[in-house]
N, CA, C and O atoms as a GROMACS GRO file, in nm:
protein
  656
    1MET      N    1  -0.246   9.273  13.799
    1MET     CA    2  -0.085   9.360  13.951
    1MET      C    3  -0.011   9.307  13.798
    1MET      O    4  -0.067   9.231  13.719
    2LYS      N    5   0.120   9.363  13.781
    2LYS     CA    6   0.258   9.337  13.742
    2LYS      C    7   0.341   9.205  13.830
    2LYS      O    8   0.356   9.194  13.952
    3ASN      N    9   0.385   9.117  13.724
    3ASN     CA   10   0.422   9.017  13.773
    3ASN      C   11   0.621   9.134  13.761
    3ASN      O   12   0.643   9.207  13.664
    4LYS      N   13   0.718   9.119  13.872
    4LYS     CA   14   0.763   9.133  13.905
    4LYS      C   15   0.907   9.096  13.928
    4LYS      O   16   0.957   9.099  14.040
    5LYS      N   17   0.995   9.049  13.785
    5LYS     CA   18   1.144   9.033  13.849
    5LYS      C   19   1.230   9.069  13.795
    5LYS      O   20   1.235   9.157  13.710
    6GLY      N   21   1.305   9.009  13.834
    6GLY     CA   22   1.482   9.095  13.870
    6GLY      C   23   1.506   9.145  13.993
    6GLY      O   24   1.464   9.105  14.102
    7PHE      N   25   1.621   9.290  13.950
    7PHE     CA   26   1.659   9.308  14.125
    7PHE      C   27   1.682   9.505  14.123
    7PHE      O   28   1.696   9.595  14.041
    8THR      N   29   1.678   9.496  14.187
    8THR     CA   30   1.630   9.678  14.238
    8THR      C   31   1.754   9.694  14.185
    8THR      O   32   1.831   9.608  14.141
    9LEU      N   33   1.773   9.888  14.198
    9LEU     CA   34   1.944   9.936  14.202
    9LEU      C   35   2.002   9.860  14.252
    9LEU      O   36   2.100   9.794  14.218
   10VAL      N   37   1.930   9.868  14.361
   10VAL     CA   38   1.995   9.872  14.563
   10VAL      C   39   2.099   9.808  14.571
   10VAL      O   40   2.219   9.815  14.598
   11GLU      N   41   1.946   9.685  14.510
   11GLU     CA   42   2.035   9.499  14.610
   11GLU      C   43   2.171   9.478  14.492
   11GLU      O   44   2.246   9.387  14.525
   12LEU      N   45   2.226   9.582  14.306
   12LEU     CA   46   2.278   9.519  14.264
   12LEU      C   47   2.397   9.661  14.289
   12LEU      O   48   2.516   9.690  14.280
   13LEU      N   49   2.288   9.706  14.319
   13LEU     CA   50   2.496   9.819  14.404
   13LEU      C   51   2.552   9.752  14.519
   13LEU      O   52   2.674   9.741  14.511
   14VAL      N   53   2.493   9.698  14.636
   14VAL     CA   54   2.539   9.602  14.723
   14VAL      C   55   2.572   9.460  14.671
   14VAL      O   56   2.690   9.425  14.681
   15VAL      N   57   2.484   9.376  14.617
   15VAL     CA   58   2.661   9.292  14.509
   15VAL      C   59   2.761   9.405  14.508
   15VAL      O   60   2.802   9.503  14.570
   16ILE      N   61   2.771   9.350  14.427
   16ILE     CA   62   2.895   9.493  14.330
   16ILE      C   63   2.972   9.519  14.382
   16ILE      O   64   3.086   9.500  14.341
   17ALA      N   65   2.941   9.584  14.510
   17ALA     CA   66   3.009   9.666  14.652
   17ALA      C   67   3.095   9.514  14.686
   17ALA      O   68   3.214   9.488  14.666
   18ILE      N   69   3.005   9.440  14.733
   18ILE     CA   70   3.065   9.312  14.867
   18ILE      C   71   3.191   9.216  14.788
   18ILE      O   72   3.273   9.133  14.828
   19ILE      N   73   3.145   9.294  14.621
   19ILE     CA   74   3.180   9.147  14.537
   19ILE      C   75   3.354   9.300  14.540
   19ILE      O   76   3.465   9.268  14.584
   20GLY      N   77   3.330   9.408  14.498
   20GLY     CA   78   3.455   9.469  14.511
   20GLY      C   79   3.549   9.458  14.634
   20GLY      O   80   3.669   9.438  14.612
   21ILE      N   81   3.502   9.470  14.765
   21ILE     CA   82   3.563   9.510  14.877
   21ILE      C   83   3.679   9.317  14.901
   21ILE      O   84   3.791   9.283  14.938
   22LEU      N   85   3.570   9.261  14.858
   22LEU     CA   86   3.661   9.060  14.839
   22LEU      C   87   3.778   9.100  14.718
   22LEU      O   88   3.901   9.105  14.716
   23ALA      N   89   3.702   9.119  14.650
   23ALA     CA   90   3.886   9.168  14.582
   23ALA      C   91   3.974   9.282  14.667
   23ALA      O   92   4.087   9.308  14.710
   24ILE      N   93   3.859   9.320  14.660
   24ILE     CA   94   4.029   9.419  14.735
   24ILE      C   95   4.152   9.365  14.844
   24ILE      O   96   4.265   9.402  14.879
   25ILE      N   97   4.070   9.271  14.871
   25ILE     CA   98   4.111   9.162  15.107
   25ILE      C   99   4.151   9.059  15.010
   25ILE      O  100   4.248   9.010  15.068
   26ALA      N  101   4.144   9.022  14.947
   26ALA     CA  102   4.195   8.865  14.856
   26ALA      C  103   4.313   8.925  14.735
   26ALA      O  104   4.432   8.893  14.729
   27LEU      N  105   4.244   9.014  14.650
   27LEU     CA  106   4.464   9.053  14.584
   27LEU      C  107   4.510   9.043  14.640
   27LEU      O  108   4.488   8.924  14.663
   28PRO      N  109   4.548   9.058  14.676
   28PRO     CA  110   4.740   9.067  14.754
   28PRO      C  111   4.779   8.989  14.795
   28PRO      O  112   4.885   8.958  14.742
   29ALA      N  113   4.726   8.876  14.936
   29ALA     CA  114   4.760   8.704  14.987
   29ALA      C  115   4.756   8.635  14.782
   29ALA      O  116   4.849   8.575  14.728
   30LEU      N  117   4.675   8.656  14.744
   30LEU     CA  118   4.692   8.616  14.530
   30LEU      C  119   4.844   8.588  14.541
   30LEU      O  120   4.926   8.506  14.584
   31PHE      N  121   4.825   8.746  14.454
   31PHE     CA  122   4.935   8.770  14.419
   31PHE      C  123   5.101   8.751  14.528
   31PHE      O  124   5.214   8.783  14.493
   32LYS      N  125   5.054   8.686  14.671
   32LYS     CA  126   5.137   8.697  14.728
   32LYS      C  127   5.179   8.535  14.709
   32LYS      O  128   5.276   8.467  14.676
   33ASN      N  129   5.090   8.526  14.738
   33ASN     CA  130   5.138   8.302  14.659
   33ASN      C  131   5.179   8.278  14.525
   33ASN      O  132   5.240   8.176  14.494
   34ILE      N  133   5.134   8.406  14.410
   34ILE     CA  134   5.186   8.390  14.302
   34ILE      C  135   5.365   8.377  14.352
   34ILE      O  136   5.452   8.292  14.334
   35GLU      N  137   5.360   8.508  14.421
   35GLU     CA  138   5.577   8.533  14.421
   35GLU      C  139   5.672   8.387  14.487
   35GLU      O  140   5.784   8.335  14.479
   36LYS      N  141   5.520   8.367  14.564
   36LYS     CA  142   5.565   8.180  14.633
   36LYS      C  143   5.645   8.114  14.556
   36LYS      O  144   5.760   8.072  14.558
   37ALA      N  145   5.493   8.115  14.438
   37ALA     CA  146   5.572   8.041  14.358
   37ALA      C  147   5.712   8.022  14.239
   37ALA      O  148   5.775   7.924  14.199
   38LYS      N  149   5.718   8.158  14.213
   38LYS     CA  150   5.795   8.171  14.128
   38LYS      C  151   5.920   8.150  14.215
   38LYS      O  152   6.012   8.088  14.162
   39ILE      N  153   5.932   8.181  14.308
   39ILE     CA  154   6.052   8.188  14.370
   39ILE      C  155   6.100   8.025  14.420
   39ILE      O  156   6.214   7.986  14.443
   40ALA      N  157   5.970   7.950  14.428
   40ALA     CA  158   5.999   7.797  14.425
   40ALA      C  159   6.016   7.759  14.295
   40ALA      O  160   6.023   7.636  14.307
   41LYS      N  161   6.024   7.777  14.201
   41LYS     CA  162   5.942   7.734  14.118
   41LYS      C  163   6.175   7.760  14.030
   41LYS      O  164   6.241   7.680  13.963
   42LEU      N  165   6.220   7.932  14.092
   42LEU     CA  166   6.281   7.912  14.050
   42LEU      C  167   6.396   7.874  14.125
   42LEU      O  168   6.506   7.890  14.072
   43GLU      N  169   6.387   7.819  14.253
   43GLU     CA  170   6.503   7.736  14.382
   43GLU      C  171   6.465   7.557  14.261
   43GLU      O  172   6.528   7.452  14.278
   44ALA      N  173   6.407   7.566  14.205
   44ALA     CA  174   6.438   7.383  14.109
   44ALA      C  175   6.452   7.377  14.064
   44ALA      O  176   6.466   7.265  14.016
   45ASP      N  177   6.467   7.463  14.014
   45ASP     CA  178   6.530   7.476  13.849
   45ASP      C  179   6.708   7.554  13.938
   45ASP      O  180   6.804   7.563  13.861
   46ILE      N  181   6.725   7.588  14.050
   46ILE     CA  182   6.869   7.571  14.085
   46ILE      C  183   6.966   7.456  14.113
   46ILE      O  184   7.080   7.428  14.077
   47SER      N  185   6.847   7.384  14.216
   47SER     CA  186   6.838   7.297  14.184
   47SER      C  187   6.872   7.146  14.178
   47SER      O  188   6.949   7.074  14.241
   48ALA      N  189   6.758   7.122  14.050
   48ALA     CA  190   6.826   7.119  13.892
   48ALA      C  191   6.924   7.083  13.811
   48ALA      O  192   6.956   6.975  13.762
   49ILE      N  193   6.980   7.228  13.801
   49ILE     CA  194   7.090   7.254  13.844
   49ILE      C  195   7.178   7.214  13.804
   49ILE      O  196   7.231   7.159  13.708
   50LYS      N  197   7.196   7.280  13.974
   50LYS     CA  198   7.346   7.190  14.058
   50LYS      C  199   7.406   7.053  14.028
   50LYS      O  200   7.519   7.004  14.024
   51SER      N  201   7.208   6.993  13.999
   51SER     CA  202   7.180   6.889  14.043
   51SER      C  203   7.255   6.802  13.933
   51SER      O  204   7.310   6.701  13.977
   52ALA      N  205   7.267   6.830  13.775
   52ALA     CA  206   7.285   6.772  13.604
   52ALA      C  207   7.453   6.809  13.610
   52ALA      O  208   7.545   6.757  13.546
   53SER      N  209   7.456   6.906  13.700
   53SER     CA  210   7.633   6.940  13.673
   53SER      C  211   7.741   6.818  13.819
   53SER      O  212   7.852   6.768  13.836
   54LEU      N  213   7.662   6.825  13.858
   54LEU     CA  214   7.702   6.713  13.927
   54LEU      C  215   7.707   6.554  13.848
   54LEU      O  216   7.794   6.484  13.795
   55SER      N  217   7.570   6.545  13.873
   55SER     CA  218   7.608   6.431  13.796
   55SER      C  219   7.671   6.392  13.653
   55SER      O  220   7.668   6.295  13.578
   56TYR      N  221   7.727   6.513  13.657
   56TYR     CA  222   7.725   6.492  13.446
   56TYR      C  223   7.882   6.430  13.530
   56TYR      O  224   7.939   6.322  13.516
   57TYR      N  225   7.915   6.544  13.614
   57TYR     CA  226   8.104   6.591  13.651
   57TYR      C  227   8.116   6.432  13.714
   57TYR      O  228   8.238   6.416  13.707
   58ALA      N  229   8.054   6.292  13.778
   58ALA     CA  230   8.041   6.189  13.824
   58ALA      C  231   8.060   6.065  13.683
   58ALA      O  232   8.140   5.973  13.667
   59ASP      N  233   7.975   6.104  13.620
   59ASP     CA  234   7.953   5.987  13.542
   59ASP      C  235   8.100   6.031  13.378
   59ASP      O  236   8.155   5.948  13.306
   60GLU      N  237   8.116   6.196  13.375
   60GLU     CA  238   8.222   6.139  13.274
   60GLU      C  239   8.434   6.236  13.360
   60GLU      O  240   8.538   6.272  13.304
   61SER      N  241   8.383   6.232  13.515
   61SER     CA  242   8.498   6.334  13.572
   61SER      C  243   8.576   6.407  13.508
   61SER      O  244   8.688   6.385  13.461
   62LYS      N  245   8.473   6.550  13.506
   62LYS     CA  246   8.470   6.690  13.374
   62LYS      C  247   8.337   6.749  13.406
   62LYS      O  248   8.220   6.714  13.416
   63TYR      N  249   8.390   6.827  13.413
   63TYR     CA  250   8.233   6.914  13.340
   63TYR      C  251   8.237   6.936  13.306
   63TYR      O  252   8.344   6.897  13.260
   64THR      N  253   8.169   7.062  13.197
   64THR     CA  254   8.054   7.013  13.082
   64THR      C  255   8.157   7.115  12.962
   64THR      O  256   8.154   7.238  12.955
   65ASP      N  257   8.227   7.039  12.893
   65ASP     CA  258   8.358   7.144  12.786
   65ASP      C  259   8.288   7.257  12.808
   65ASP      O  260   8.185   7.294  12.863
   66GLY      N  261   8.428   7.321  12.714
   66GLY     CA  262   8.335   7.496  12.716
   66GLY      C  263   8.356   7.552  12.818
   66GLY      O  264   8.399   7.666  12.832
   67GLY      N  265   8.320   7.453  12.920
   67GLY     CA  266   8.290   7.542  13.077
   67GLY      C  267   8.186   7.638  13.108
   67GLY      O  268   8.156   7.680  13.220
   68MET      N  269   8.121   7.677  12.970
   68MET     CA  270   7.972   7.765  12.958
   68MET      C  271   7.837   7.658  12.935
   68MET      O  272   7.848   7.581  12.839
   69ILE      N  273   7.754   7.653  12.989
   69ILE     CA  274   7.622   7.672  12.930
   69ILE      C  275   7.530   7.729  12.948
   69ILE      O  276   7.489   7.725  13.064
   70SER      N  277   7.440   7.820  12.837
   70SER     CA  278   7.318   7.888  12.850
   70SER      C  279   7.180   7.923  12.800
   70SER      O  280   7.164   7.975  12.689
   71TRP      N  281   7.062   7.889  12.896
   71TRP     CA  282   7.001   7.920  12.843
   71TRP      C  283   6.911   8.056  12.838
   71TRP      O  284   6.916   8.163  12.899
   72VAL      N  285   6.837   8.010  12.753
   72VAL     CA  286   6.724   8.161  12.836
   72VAL      C  287   6.602   8.162  12.703
   72VAL      O  288   6.606   8.114  12.589
   73LYS      N  289   6.491   8.244  12.783
   73LYS     CA  290   6.354   8.172  12.731
   73LYS      C  291   6.306   8.331  12.674
   73LYS      O  292   6.305   8.439  12.733
   74LYS      N  293   6.269   8.295  12.542
   74LYS     CA  294   6.234   8.381  12.468
   74LYS      C  295   6.089   8.370  12.428
   74LYS      O  296   6.096   8.256  12.384
   75ASP      N  297   5.998   8.395  12.415
   75ASP     CA  298   5.859   8.371  12.360
   75ASP      C  299   5.825   8.274  12.456
   75ASP      O  300   5.804   8.334  12.562
   76GLY      N  301   5.820   8.241  12.460
   76GLY     CA  302   5.792   8.100  12.618
   76GLY      C  303   5.876   7.973  12.539
   76GLY      O  304   5.806   7.876  12.508
   77LYS      N  305   5.990   7.968  12.512
   77LYS     CA  306   6.085   7.896  12.410
   77LYS      C  307   6.224   7.947  12.471
   77LYS      O  308   6.284   8.055  12.471
   78ILE      N  309   6.252   7.777  12.541
   78ILE     CA  310   6.390   7.822  12.606
   78ILE      C  311   6.474   7.799  12.539
   78ILE      O  312   6.503   7.704  12.611
   79ILE      N  313   6.595   7.790  12.413
   79ILE     CA  314   6.674   7.875  12.359
   79ILE      C  315   6.837   7.783  12.400
   79ILE      O  316   6.894   7.826  12.500
   80ILE      N  317   6.874   7.718  12.361
   80ILE     CA  318   7.051   7.646  12.468
   80ILE      C  319   7.207   7.698  12.386
   80ILE      O  320   7.262   7.676  12.278
   81ASN      N  321   7.229   7.761  12.485
   81ASN     CA  322   7.408   7.808  12.418
   81ASN      C  323   7.362   7.843  12.270
   81ASN      O  324   7.403   7.769  12.181
   82GLY      N  325   7.269   7.965  12.232
   82GLY     CA  326   7.204   8.019  12.123
   82GLY      C  327   7.174   7.926  12.040
   82GLY      O  328   7.199   7.964  11.926
   83GLY      N  329   7.124   7.799  12.044
   83GLY     CA  330   7.033   7.704  11.953
   83GLY      C  331   7.184   7.681  11.905
   83GLY      O  332   7.202   7.582  11.834
   84PHE      N  333   7.282   7.754  11.931
   84PHE     CA  334   7.445   7.646  11.797
   84PHE      C  335   7.499   7.534  11.876
   84PHE      O  336   7.592   7.484  11.813
   85LYS      N  337   7.473   7.462  12.012
   85LYS     CA  338   7.570   7.364  12.025
   85LYS      C  339   7.437   7.314  12.120
   85LYS      O  340   7.331   7.375  12.123
   86ASP      N  341   7.460   7.221  12.177
   86ASP     CA  342   7.417   7.132  12.251
   86ASP      C  343   7.386   7.115  12.337
   86ASP      O  344   7.436   7.003  12.339
   87ASP      N  345   7.328   7.124  12.455
   87ASP     CA  346   7.319   7.076  12.614
   87ASP      C  347   7.355   7.023  12.584
   87ASP      O  348   7.353   6.990  12.466
   88PRO      N  349   7.463   6.939  12.738
   88PRO     CA  350   7.505   6.818  12.758
   88PRO      C  351   7.457   6.766  12.875
   88PRO      O  352   7.465   6.649  12.910
   89LEU      N  353   7.395   6.879  12.950
   89LEU     CA  354   7.289   6.814  13.061
   89LEU      C  355   7.144   6.806  13.023
   89LEU      O  356   7.057   6.788  13.107
   90ALA      N  357   7.124   6.817  12.920
   90ALA     CA  358   6.990   6.814  12.890
   90ALA      C  359   6.893   6.673  12.939
   90ALA      O  360   6.786   6.678  13.000
   91ASP      N  361   6.940   6.595  12.910
   91ASP     CA  362   6.936   6.480  12.930
   91ASP      C  363   6.924   6.433  13.119
   91ASP      O  364   6.906   6.331  13.186
   92LYS      N  365   6.943   6.552  13.138
   92LYS     CA  366   6.983   6.512  13.350
   92LYS      C  367   6.872   6.593  13.380
   92LYS      O  368   6.839   6.578  13.497
   93ILE      N  369   6.787   6.689  13.308
   93ILE     CA  370   6.781   6.783  13.344
   93ILE      C  371   6.581   6.813  13.337
   93ILE      O  372   6.543   6.929  13.347
   94GLU      N  373   6.520   6.746  13.327
   94GLU     CA  374   6.401   6.728  13.301
   94GLU      C  375   6.351   6.835  13.175
   94GLU      O  376   6.348   6.833  13.051
   95ASN      N  377   6.289   6.985  13.353
   95ASN     CA  378   6.249   7.068  13.253
   95ASN      C  379   6.311   7.174  13.311
   95ASN      O  380   6.309   7.144  13.430
   96LEU      N  381   6.387   7.322  13.298
   96LEU     CA  382   6.355   7.429  13.358
   96LEU      C  383   6.207   7.523  13.330
   96LEU      O  384   6.156   7.554  13.223
   97GLY      N  385   6.144   7.568  13.524
   97GLY     CA  386   6.084   7.646  13.407
   97GLY      C  387   6.079   7.764  13.413
   97GLY      O  388   5.967   7.816  13.415
   98MET      N  389   6.227   7.869  13.419
   98MET     CA  390   6.222   7.921  13.402
   98MET      C  391   6.135   8.063  13.466
   98MET      O  392   6.128   8.163  13.395
   99PRO      N  393   6.076   8.062  13.596
   99PRO     CA  394   5.957   8.154  13.594
   99PRO      C  395   5.998   8.385  13.530
   99PRO      O  396   5.925   8.478  13.494
  100TYR      N  397   6.113   8.372  13.547
  100TYR     CA  398   6.138   8.500  13.498
  100TYR      C  399   6.199   8.573  13.413
  100TYR      O  400   6.251   8.683  13.392
  101ASN      N  401   6.163   8.429  13.354
  101ASN     CA  402   6.196   8.433  13.129
  101ASN      C  403   6.394   8.500  13.200
  101ASN      O  404   6.450   8.490  13.310
  102GLY      N  405   6.421   8.542  13.109
  102GLY     CA  406   6.555   8.596  13.124
  102GLY      C  407   6.686   8.442  13.137
  102GLY      O  408   6.646   8.326  13.142
  103SER      N  409   6.779   8.466  13.139
  103SER     CA  410   6.829   8.442  13.146
  103SER      C  411   6.914   8.288  13.272
  103SER      O  412   6.924   8.307  13.394
  104TYR      N  413   6.957   8.164  13.209
  104TYR     CA  414   7.072   8.120  13.321
  104TYR      C  415   7.189   8.193  13.252
  104TYR      O  416   7.202   8.282  13.167
  105LEU      N  417   7.248   8.135  13.309
  105LEU     CA  418   7.385   8.098  13.313
  105LEU      C  419   7.547   8.036  13.301
  105LEU      O  420   7.635   8.112  13.261
  106LEU      N  421   7.581   7.883  13.343
  106LEU     CA  422   7.634   7.796  13.430
  106LEU      C  423   7.734   7.794  13.371
  106LEU      O  424   7.759   7.740  13.264
  107MET      N  425   7.833   7.886  13.478
  107MET     CA  426   7.978   7.849  13.427
  107MET      C  427   8.057   7.745  13.545
  107MET      O  428   8.038   7.716  13.663
  108SER      N  429   8.151   7.709  13.445
  108SER     CA  430   8.204   7.618  13.533
  108SER      C  431   8.380   7.569  13.522
  108SER      O  432   8.453   7.660  13.481
  109SER      N  433   8.439   7.453  13.550
  109SER     CA  434   8.588   7.522  13.609
  109SER      C  435   8.660   7.395  13.563
  109SER      O  436   8.660   7.273  13.584
  110PRO      N  437   8.737   7.517  13.469
  110PRO     CA  438   8.824   7.374  13.332
  110PRO      C  439   8.945   7.269  13.399
  110PRO      O  440   9.014   7.308  13.493
  111GLY      N  441   8.956   7.177  13.359
  111GLY     CA  442   9.032   7.126  13.464
  111GLY      C  443   9.010   6.973  13.571
  111GLY      O  444   8.956   6.865  13.545
  112HIS      N  445   9.095   7.037  13.728
  112HIS     CA  446   9.039   6.968  13.841
  112HIS      C  447   8.885   7.022  13.959
  112HIS      O  448   8.797   6.987  14.038
  113GLU      N  449   8.943   7.113  13.897
  113GLU     CA  450   8.925   7.255  13.934
  113GLU      C  451   8.778   7.256  14.054
  113GLU      O  452   8.703   7.350  14.026
  114LYS      N  453   8.734   7.180  14.164
  114LYS     CA  454   8.579   7.237  14.149
  114LYS      C  455   8.509   7.362  14.178
  114LYS      O  456   8.488   7.438  14.272
  115TYR      N  457   8.476   7.344  14.023
  115TYR     CA  458   8.382   7.528  14.078
  115TYR      C  459   8.212   7.572  13.992
  115TYR      O  460   8.178   7.643  13.897
  116LEU      N  461   8.170   7.516  14.053
  116LEU     CA  462   8.000   7.574  13.980
  116LEU      C  463   7.948   7.698  14.029
  116LEU      O  464   7.913   7.706  14.147
  117GLU      N  465   7.934   7.843  13.914
  117GLU     CA  466   7.869   7.929  13.925
  117GLU      C  467   7.725   7.963  13.853
  117GLU      O  468   7.698   7.930  13.737
  118LEU      N  469   7.653   8.024  13.927
  118LEU     CA  470   7.517   8.004  13.828
  118LEU      C  471   7.426   8.173  13.830
  118LEU      O  472   7.342   8.205  13.914
  119SER      N  473   7.478   8.267  13.699
  119SER     CA  474   7.406   8.350  13.686
  119SER      C  475   7.226   8.394  13.611
  119SER      O  476   7.173   8.405  13.500
  120ILE      N  477   7.198   8.405  13.726
  120ILE     CA  478   7.070   8.456  13.742
  120ILE      C  479   7.091   8.604  13.617
  120ILE      O  480   7.148   8.713  13.627
  121LEU      N  481   6.999   8.524  13.488
  121LEU     CA  482   6.940   8.751  13.444
  121LEU      C  483   6.810   8.785  13.464
  121LEU      O  484   6.774   8.860  13.373
  122PRO      N  485   6.691   8.757  13.571
  122PRO     CA  486   6.597   8.746  13.485
  122PRO      C  487   6.510   8.899  13.513
  122PRO      O  488   6.536   8.994  13.587
  123GLU      N  489   6.354   8.862  13.379
  123GLU     CA  490   6.336   8.958  13.258
  123GLU      C  491   6.270   9.051  13.423
  123GLU      O  492   6.281   9.159  13.482
  124GLY      N  493   6.190   8.898  13.437
  124GLY     CA  494   6.055   8.984  13.483
  124GLY      C  495   6.137   9.008  13.654
  124GLY      O  496   6.228   8.931  13.686
  125GLU      N  497   6.097   9.107  13.737
  125GLU     CA  498   6.089   9.213  13.880
  125GLU      C  499   6.102   9.117  14.040
  125GLU      O  500   6.035   9.184  14.118
  126ILE      N  501   6.121   9.073  14.067
  126ILE     CA  502   6.127   8.969  14.100
  126ILE      C  503   6.094   9.045  14.293
  126ILE      O  504   6.190   8.992  14.349
  127SER      N  505   6.044   9.102  14.372
  127SER     CA  506   5.977   9.139  14.503
  127SER      C  507   6.155   9.103  14.596
  127SER      O  508   6.251   9.026  14.591
  128LYS      N  509   6.094   9.241  14.686
  128LYS     CA  510   6.233   9.186  14.765
  128LYS      C  511   6.209   9.112  14.910
  128LYS      O  512   6.283   9.090  15.006
  129SER      N  513   6.062   9.083  14.877
  129SER     CA  514   6.004   8.956  14.961
  129SER      C  515   6.076   8.782  14.908
  129SER      O  516   6.128   8.691  14.973
  130GLY      N  517   6.049   8.800  14.776
  130GLY     CA  518   6.178   8.759  14.713
  130GLY      C  519   6.336   8.707  14.713
  130GLY      O  520   6.403   8.604  14.701
  131LEU      N  521   6.352   8.890  14.742
  131LEU     CA  522   6.477   8.836  14.732
  131LEU      C  523   6.565   8.839  14.820
  131LEU      O  524   6.685   8.864  14.811
  132ASP      N  525   6.469   8.800  14.954
  132ASP     CA  526   6.458   8.754  15.039
  132ASP      C  527   6.517   8.645  15.076
  132ASP      O  528   6.635   8.632  15.109
  133LYS      N  529   6.418   8.549  15.069
  133LYS     CA  530   6.409   8.439  15.049
  133LYS      C  531   6.512   8.360  14.977
  133LYS      O  532   6.500   8.238  14.986
  134LEU      N  533   6.591   8.398  14.922
  134LEU     CA  534   6.667   8.430  14.828
  134LEU      C  535   6.792   8.401  14.956
  134LEU      O  536   6.817   8.283  14.983
  135LYS      N  537   6.833   8.463  14.999
  135LYS     CA  538   6.931   8.514  15.062
  135LYS      C  539   6.957   8.434  15.152
  135LYS      O  540   7.076   8.404  15.167
  136ASN      N  541   6.884   8.390  15.216
  136ASN     CA  542   6.800   8.309  15.333
  136ASN      C  543   6.849   8.220  15.293
  136ASN      O  544   6.970   8.204  15.310
  137ASP      N  545   6.758   8.109  15.209
  137ASP     CA  546   6.814   8.029  15.144
  137ASP      C  547   6.919   7.957  15.104
  137ASP      O  548   6.952   7.840  15.085
  138TYR      N  549   6.982   8.120  15.093
  138TYR     CA  550   7.158   8.046  15.026
  138TYR      C  551   7.274   8.071  15.041
  138TYR      O  552   7.385   8.051  14.990
  139GLY      N  553   7.201   8.141  15.160
  139GLY     CA  554   7.339   8.301  15.280
  139GLY      C  555   7.417   8.337  15.189
  139GLY      O  556   7.382   8.400  15.088
  140ASN      N  557   7.579   8.284  15.229
  140ASN     CA  558   7.667   8.369  15.116
  140ASN      C  559   7.708   8.216  15.086
  140ASN      O  560   7.780   8.133  15.143
  141LEU      N  561   7.640   8.218  14.987
  141LEU     CA  562   7.662   8.107  14.819
  141LEU      C  563   7.625   8.183  14.713
  141LEU      O  564   7.630   8.144  14.596
  142ILE      N  565   7.566   8.349  14.765
  142ILE     CA  566   7.442   8.391  14.657
  142ILE      C  567   7.495   8.528  14.641
  142ILE      O  568   7.579   8.542  14.731
  143ASP      N  569   7.486   8.669  14.551
  143ASP     CA  570   7.545   8.763  14.576
  143ASP      C  571   7.392   8.811  14.483
  143ASP      O  572   7.322   8.730  14.420
  144ILE      N  573   7.368   8.942  14.492
  144ILE     CA  574   7.284   8.991  14.399
  144ILE      C  575   7.255   9.140  14.421
  144ILE      O  576   7.239   9.202  14.527
  145THR      N  577   7.251   9.184  14.281
  145THR     CA  578   7.306   9.300  14.198
  145THR      C  579   7.242   9.343  14.144
  145THR      O  580   7.226   9.312  14.026
  146ASN      N  581   7.129   9.504  14.250
  146ASN     CA  582   7.030   9.512  14.136
  146ASN      C  583   7.117   9.623  13.972
  146ASN      O  584   7.130   9.525  13.900
  147ASP      N  585   7.154   9.699  13.916
  147ASP     CA  586   7.194   9.851  13.881
  147ASP      C  587   7.041   9.818  13.739
  147ASP      O  588   6.975   9.732  13.681
  148GLN      N  589   7.067   9.967  13.757
  148GLN     CA  590   6.962  10.017  13.744
  148GLN      C  591   6.789   9.924  13.711
  148GLN      O  592   6.762   9.892  13.595
  149ASN      N  593   6.705   9.896  13.808
  149ASN     CA  594   6.630   9.805  13.740
  149ASN      C  595   6.717   9.660  13.698
  149ASN      O  596   6.690   9.593  13.798
  150LYS      N  597   6.787   9.590  13.630
  150LYS     CA  598   6.783   9.467  13.588
  150LYS      C  599   6.947   9.348  13.748
  150LYS      O  600   7.047   9.366  13.816
  151ILE      N  601   6.855   9.257  13.712
  151ILE     CA  602   6.890   9.209  13.906
  151ILE      C  603   6.957   9.107  13.862
  151ILE      O  604   6.929   9.028  13.772
  152ASN      N  605   7.062   9.114  13.941
  152ASN     CA  606   7.219   9.007  13.795
  152ASN      C  607   7.202   8.879  13.955
  152ASN      O  608   7.255   8.932  14.052
  153ILE      N  609   7.158   8.774  13.980
  153ILE     CA  610   7.170   8.671  14.086
  153ILE      C  611   7.256   8.540  14.026
  153ILE      O  612   7.222   8.450  13.949
  154VAL      N  613   7.394   8.574  14.101
  154VAL     CA  614   7.497   8.468  14.117
  154VAL      C  615   7.471   8.369  14.267
  154VAL      O  616   7.424   8.400  14.376
  155ILE      N  617   7.525   8.234  14.210
  155ILE     CA  618   7.461   8.157  14.296
  155ILE      C  619   7.588   8.092  14.286
  155ILE      O  620   7.608   8.058  14.170
  156LYS      N  621   7.733   8.043  14.409
  156LYS     CA  622   7.820   7.906  14.385
  156LYS      C  623   7.762   7.872  14.475
  156LYS      O  624   7.730   7.895  14.591
  157LEU      N  625   7.748   7.729  14.294
  157LEU     CA  626   7.681   7.586  14.328
  157LEU      C  627   7.803   7.484  14.422
  157LEU      O  628   7.799   7.389  14.501
  158LEU      N  629   7.904   7.568  14.359
  158LEU     CA  630   7.993   7.423  14.411
  158LEU      C  631   8.161   7.540  14.429
  158LEU      O  632   8.197   7.624  14.346
  159ASN      N  633   8.200   7.520  14.500
  159ASN     CA  634   8.329   7.659  14.624
  159ASN      C  635   8.427   7.537  14.571
  159ASN      O  636   8.362   7.485  14.481
  160ASN      N  637   8.519   7.486  14.580
  160ASN     CA  638   8.566   7.426  14.661
  160ASN      C  639   8.763   7.438  14.519
  160ASN      O  640   8.808   7.338  14.462
  161LYS      N  641   8.817   7.562  14.509
  161LYS     CA  642   8.927   7.540  14.470
  161LYS      C  643   9.038   7.542  14.468
  161LYS      O  644   9.100   7.642  14.504
  162SER      N  645   9.132   7.368  14.401
  162SER     CA  646   9.237   7.326  14.419
  162SER      C  647   9.298   7.335  14.302
  162SER      O  648   9.249   7.379  14.198
  163ASN      N  649   9.427   7.287  14.324
  163ASN     CA  650   9.521   7.245  14.281
  163ASN      C  651   9.564   7.175  14.260
  163ASN      O  652   9.682   7.187  14.225
  164THR      N  653   9.472   6.988  14.267
  164THR     CA  654   9.492   6.924  14.235
  164THR      C  655   9.459   6.794  14.147
  164THR      O  656   9.546   6.711  14.125
   0.00000   0.00000   0.00000
């Protein structure tokens, strides 16, 4: 009598079918959670930039010189202001995740006008549910445009234009 070891073809096919069914059920839920995490990180970046800008204003009684700061994520590295000039907010922002790569552009008002606007130009695609969450969280402070599959998100972090 031979000592048979191993599995039959039928047993292997049943196991493969079960794994396939589990993958079909689990993958959509996994991708939803990945998108939720990216949106949460994007909102954390927005909050960090706003807090750093307001902290800078509290310390210096003005917004950053030049009125504009850009952060661009390429090949996993964040380049600030095209690498030409230091980021005045660097000591106030721990790290930006930039989950969709692309770029952030912070524009601030000159003088005493209190105006901050953050433009986000993601390279990666943001799902409709992610965009809806941003709209719900920021309400009328956010403007999202989608032009030829390029999304532009503009958030008014502070809008108190006055000539005081």
